C-alpha positions in Angstrom: 9.7 -2.5 -25.0 8.4 0.4 -27.2 8.0 4.0 -26.2 4.3 3.8 -25.2 4.8 0.6 -23.2 7.8 2.1 -21.4 5.6 5.2 -20.5 2.7 2.9 -19.4 5.1 1.0 -17.2 6.4 4.2 -15.6 2.8 5.4 -15.1 1.8 2.1 -13.4 4.9 2.3 -11.1 3.9 5.8 -10.1 0.2 4.9 -9.6 -1.2 7.1 -12.3 -3.1 6.6 -15.6 -1.9 7.7 -19.0 -4.9 10.2 -19.0 -3.6 11.6 -15.7 -0.1 11.9 -17.0 -1.4 13.8 -20.1 -3.3 16.2 -17.9 -0.4 16.7 -15.5 2.1 17.4 -18.3 -0.2 19.4 -20.6 -0.1 16.8 -23.4 -3.3 16.6 -25.5 -5.7 13.9 -24.4 -5.0 10.5 -26.2 -1.6 11.6 -27.7 0.6 9.2 -25.8 -1.3 6.1 -27.0 -0.6 7.3 -30.6 3.1 7.4 -30.1 3.4 3.8 -31.2 2.4 4.8 -34.7 3.4 8.5 -34.8 6.5 10.2 -33.6 5.9 12.5 -30.6 7.1 16.1 -30.4 10.4 16.4 -28.6 8.9 18.9 -26.2 6.2 16.3 -25.2 8.9 13.6 -24.7 10.8 16.1 -22.5 7.6 16.7 -20.4 7.2 13.0 -19.8 10.9 12.4 -19.0 10.9 15.4 -16.6 7.7 14.2 -14.9 9.2 10.8 -14.2 12.8 12.0 -13.7 14.2 9.8 -16.3 16.4 10.5 -19.3 15.1 10.9 -22.9 17.4 8.0 -23.8 15.6 5.8 -21.4 12.2 6.8 -22.8 13.1 6.0 -26.4 14.9 2.8 -25.5 18.5 3.8 -26.1 19.3 2.7 -22.6 17.8 0.2 -20.1 18.7 2.4 -17.1 16.0 4.9 -16.0 18.4 6.7 -13.7 19.7 10.2 -14.4 23.1 11.3 -13.2 23.7 14.2 -10.8 27.0 16.0 -10.1 26.5 14.9 -6.4 26.1 11.2 -7.4 29.1 9.3 -5.9 28.3 6.2 -8.1 28.9 8.2 -11.3 32.3 9.3 -12.5 32.1 12.5 -14.5 35.0 13.1 -16.9 36.3 15.7 -19.3 38.8 14.6 -21.9 39.0 11.3 -20.2 40.0 12.7 -16.8 37.7 12.6 -13.8 36.3 15.9 -12.7 37.7 17.1 -9.4 35.3 18.3 -6.6 36.4 21.8 -7.4 35.4 21.4 -11.0 32.0 20.0 -10.0 31.4 22.9 -7.7 32.3 25.4 -10.4 29.9 23.7 -12.9 27.1 23.8 -10.3 27.7 27.5 -9.7 27.7 28.2 -13.4 24.5 26.2 -13.9 22.8 28.1 -11.1 23.9 31.4 -12.7 26.5 32.3 -10.1 29.9 33.2 -11.3 
């Protein structure tokens, strides 16, 4: 499945048209349909990924999973240097990401 088809599939699953997606994300009218022949701007890909809550890797076909990981996700093991992160490490990362030391 190519990029434009993957986006069309996501739009259909969310009950919106490509034109609505472009309006909601601020992408110029008709741009997404051109992505089969022309590379999109990274910022536009990010807008689409954020809108659908999927990863950029999923959009461009590097992975077949459209799920993103969250530090609170019990089904995902986060590691550093091959060792799983402790709950304390995850809490520290969350505080740092939220701007709290």
